ZAZA-126582 format. One line per 5 residues: number of its first residue (from 1); for each residue x negated, y, z of C-alpha. Coordinates in steps of 0.25 Angstrom, whole numbers, plus 2048, in hexadecimal, padded with zeros to 3 digits. Layout:
NUM) X/Y/Z ~ ... .
// end
This chain:
1) B99/EE4/137 ~ BA1/EE0/12B ~ BA3/EE9/120 ~ BAF/EF3/123 ~ BB6/EFC/11A .
6) BB5/F0B/11E ~ BC3/F0C/121 ~ BC3/F01/12C ~ BB5/F05/131 ~ BBB/F13/134 .
11) BC7/F0D/13A ~ BBE/F04/142 ~ BB6/F0F/148 ~ BC2/F17/14B ~ BC7/F0B/153 .
16) BBA/F0A/15A ~ BBC/F19/15E ~ BCA/F19/163 ~ BCC/F0B/169 ~ BCB/F10/177 .
21) BD2/F1E/175 ~ BE0/F21/17A ~ BEB/F1F/170 ~ BEF/F2C/168 ~ BFD/F31/168 .
26) C05/F2A/15D ~ C0A/F30/151 ~ C18/F33/14F ~ C1E/F27/148 ~ C2A/F26/13F .
31) C36/F1E/142 ~ C35/F10/13E ~ C42/F09/13C ~ C44/EFA/13F ~ C4D/EF1/137 .
36) C5B/EEC/13C ~ C5C/EE4/149 ~ C5E/ED6/147 ~ C67/ECC/150 ~ C5D/EC3/158 .
41) C5E/EB4/153 ~ C55/EB0/15E ~ C5D/EB5/16A ~ C61/EAA/174 ~ C70/EAE/171 .
46) C6F/EAD/162 ~ C67/EA0/163 ~ C72/E9A/16C ~ C7C/E9E/162 ~ C74/E98/156 .
51) C73/E8B/15E ~ C82/E8B/161 ~ C85/E8D/152 ~ C7C/E81/14E ~ C83/E78/158 .
56) C90/E7C/152 ~ C8C/E79/144 ~ C84/E6D/146 ~ C88/E61/150 ~ C7A/E5D/151 .
61) C77/E69/159 ~ C82/E68/163 ~ C7B/E5D/16C ~ C6F/E66/16D ~ C6C/E6E/17A .
66) C6C/E7D/178 ~ C5E/E80/17D ~ C5E/E8F/178 ~ C58/E98/183 ~ C4F/EA4/184 .
71) C41/EA1/17E ~ C3C/EAF/17C ~ C3F/EBE/180 ~ C40/EC9/176 ~ C3A/ED5/17D .
76) C38/EE4/17C ~ C2C/EE9/184 ~ C2D/EF7/188 ~ C1E/EFC/18A ~ C1E/F0A/191 .
81) C10/F0D/18D ~ C03/F08/186 ~ BFF/F00/192 ~ C0C/EF8/192 ~ C0A/EF6/183 .
86) BFC/EF1/185 ~ C01/EE8/190 ~ C0B/EE2/186 ~ C00/EE1/17B ~ BF6/EDA/184 .
91) BFF/ECE/184 ~ BFC/EC7/177 ~ C07/EBE/178 ~ C11/EC9/176 ~ C15/ECB/167 .
96) C19/EDA/168 ~ C21/EE2/15E ~ C24/EF0/15E ~ C32/EEE/157 ~ C3D/EE5/15C .
101) C3D/ED7/156 ~ C4C/ED6/152 ~ C4B/EE1/148 ~ C47/EE1/139 ~ C39/EE7/137 .
106) C36/EEF/12B ~ C2A/EEA/123 ~ C1F/EF3/124 ~ C22/EF9/131 ~ C15/EFE/138 .
111) C1A/F02/145 ~ C27/F03/14E ~ C28/F0B/15A ~ C36/F0B/161 ~ C3D/F19/15F .
116) C40/F18/16E ~ C32/F19/172 ~ C29/F25/170 ~ C1D/F23/167 ~ C13/F25/172 .
121) C18/F19/17A ~ C18/F0A/176 ~ C24/F05/16F ~ C2C/EF9/173 ~ C26/EEB/171 .
126) C2E/EDF/16D ~ C2B/ED1/16E ~ C30/EC3/171 ~ C2A/EBB/17C ~ C2C/EAD/182 .
131) C36/EAC/18D ~ C2B/EA9/197 ~ C21/EB3/192 ~ C1B/EBC/19D ~ C1C/ECA/199 .
136) C13/ED7/19B ~ C18/EE1/1A5 ~ C1E/EEA/19B ~ C2D/EED/19B ~ C36/EE5/191 .
141) C44/EE2/18D ~ C49/ED5/189 ~ C50/ED7/17C ~ C54/EC8/179 ~ C53/EBA/17F .
146) C4E/EB2/173 ~ C4E/EA3/16F ~ C43/EA0/165 ~ C42/E92/162 ~ C3A/E93/155 .
151) C2D/E99/158 ~ C22/E92/151 ~ C14/E97/156 ~ C06/E91/156 ~ C04/E97/164 .
156) C0F/E8E/16A ~ C0F/E80/166 ~ C19/E7C/172 ~ C23/E86/16F ~ C32/E83/172 .
161) C3A/E7C/167 ~ C49/E7C/166 ~ C4C/E6D/164 ~ C46/E6C/156 ~ C41/E75/14B .
166) C4D/E72/142 ~ C57/E76/14D ~ C4F/E82/151 ~ C4F/E86/142 ~ C5E/E84/141 .
171) C60/E8C/14E ~ C57/E98/149 ~ C5E/E98/13C ~ C6C/E99/142 ~ C67/EA4/14C .
176) C62/EAC/140 ~ C6F/EAA/138 ~ C78/EAE/143 ~ C70/EBB/146 ~ C70/EBF/137 .
181) C61/EBC/136 ~ C61/EB0/12C ~ C5A/EB7/120 ~ C61/EB7/113 ~ C56/EAF/10C .
186) C56/EA5/117 ~ C5B/E97/113 ~ C5D/E90/120 ~ C5B/E82/11A ~ C4E/E86/114 .
191) C49/E8D/120 ~ C4C/E80/128 ~ C44/E78/11F ~ C39/E82/11C ~ C2C/E81/124 .
196) C27/E8C/12D ~ C1D/E96/128 ~ C11/E9D/12F ~ C0F/EAC/12D ~ C02/EAE/126 .
201) BFB/EB7/11C ~ BF0/EC1/11A ~ BEF/ED0/11E ~ BE5/ED9/117 ~ BE2/EE8/116 .
206) BDC/EF0/10C ~ BCD/EF4/10E ~ BC7/F00/105 ~ BB9/EFC/107 ~ BBB/EEE/101 .
211) BC6/EF3/0F8 ~ BCE/EE7/0FB ~ BD8/EE1/106 ~ BD1/EDA/112 ~ BD6/ED1/11D .
216) BDC/ED8/129 ~ BD4/ED0/133 ~ BDB/ECF/141 ~ BE9/ED5/13E ~ BF4/ECD/145 .
221) C00/ECA/13C ~ C0D/EC7/143 ~ C19/EBF/13D ~ C26/EC0/145 ~ C33/EBA/143 .
226) C3D/EBF/14D ~ C36/EBD/15B ~ C2B/EB4/157 ~ C1E/EB9/152 ~ C12/EB2/14C .
231) C04/EB9/14A ~ BF7/EB7/142 ~ BEA/EBF/142 ~ BE4/EC1/134 ~ BD5/EBC/132 .
236) BCA/EC3/12B ~ BD1/EC1/11D ~ BDE/EC6/122 ~ BE5/EB8/123 ~ BEE/EB5/12F .
241) BF7/EAA/133 ~ C01/EAB/13E ~ C03/EA2/14A ~ C11/E9C/147 ~ C1B/E99/13D .
246) C29/E9E/139 ~ C34/E98/131 ~ C3A/EA5/12B ~ C34/EB2/127 ~ C2C/EBB/131 .
251) C29/EC9/133 ~ C1A/ECC/130 ~ C13/ED7/137 ~ C05/EDD/13C ~ C03/EE4/149 .
256) BF7/EEC/147 ~ BF0/EE8/155 ~ BE9/EDD/15C ~ BE7/EDA/16A ~ BDC/EE5/16C .
261) BE1/EF0/163 ~ BEE/EF6/15D ~ BEF/EFF/151 ~ BFA/F09/155 ~ C04/F11/14D .
266) C08/F1C/157 ~ C0E/F14/163 ~ C0F/F07/15C ~ C06/EFC/157 ~ C05/EFD/148 .
271) C0B/EF2/140 ~ C0E/EEC/132 ~ C1B/EE5/131 ~ C1A/EDC/125 ~ C25/ED4/11E .
276) C2F/ECA/123 ~ C2C/EBD/11B ~ C29/EAF/11B ~ C1A/EAB/117 ~ C0D/EB2/117 .
281) C0C/EC1/118 ~ C00/EC7/111 ~ BFD/ED6/112 ~ BF3/EDF/10B ~ BF3/EED/113 .
286) BEF/EF9/10B ~ BF2/F08/10D ~ BFB/F0F/116 ~ BFD/F0E/125 ~ BFB/EFE/126 .
291) BED/EFF/120 ~ BEA/F0A/12A ~ BEE/F00/135 ~ BE7/EF5/12F ~ BDA/EFC/12E .
296) BDB/F01/13D ~ BDE/EF2/141 ~ BD2/EED/139 ~ BC9/EF7/140 ~ BCE/EF4/14E .
301) BCE/EE5/14B ~ BBF/EE6/147 ~ BBC/EEF/153 ~ BC2/EE6/15D ~ BBF/ED8/157 .
306) BB3/ED8/14D ~ BA4/EDC/14E ~ BA3/EEB/150 ~ B94/EEA/152 ~ B8F/EF4/15D .
311) B9C/EFB/15F ~ BA3/EFA/16C ~ BAE/EF0/16C ~ BBC/EF6/170 ~ BC3/EF3/17D .
316) BCC/EE6/17C .
// end
């Protein structure tokens, strides 16, 4: 077995002991406040309004057919118990968030459990899915019909394009403007000329045994802009690169889980909400609750996916 710090070894042995045990009662969690709710630029209604504005201001648009229709649904899943939450999480194509996607999210947020839901039950799960997506048998509410013409994902080379990239950019710019979401530092002309960027960076955590930061192998980093999320998994050095690109800033975050295990804070998955920015996100974790989560994650990741010698593998 590779050399492990005492801290990670103890957490690893703890993970081996508790992996098949029932979940403990969650601690009482403090209220966590989200930021303000934002008007949705990707709603079909607002996209149609933005398109009409472009037609009114530029004769070249007036002969073009309005092909704006629902491409995605913005959903609020309502799991009633752990079994239903597990059913959602079994579908790896669902990019789930425990907070609504049309709110400002404070940097550093490590959990959010809707105040309507008691801590012992799963909180609501939010996501956007393609219109034809087959959904798990869990109750949900459609919050909005969306038109998303500017997804740029490595996983979908044949994605729908709205006429051309230039017109798509102009449409999204106008939708952001009329909903008050065109950020003050955005120069529209520069944005139109600017190239798309790929979220990437390095995630490291402090290790007492090595007296240094080490790469947080296996952690999944998410970069989200409104209803589109791109992800990347860190290698042994902690480097990651996400599977898509954006034109503007994105919200970086870490959800302390992988398909086979989850680090929990009470009734919710533990998280690290990073900055909203354009360009690489590099993070060194030391001290506090996030180092605690990262250490448990390292232990569980090692236990599930690496060589554990003669120990029995956990259930998958």
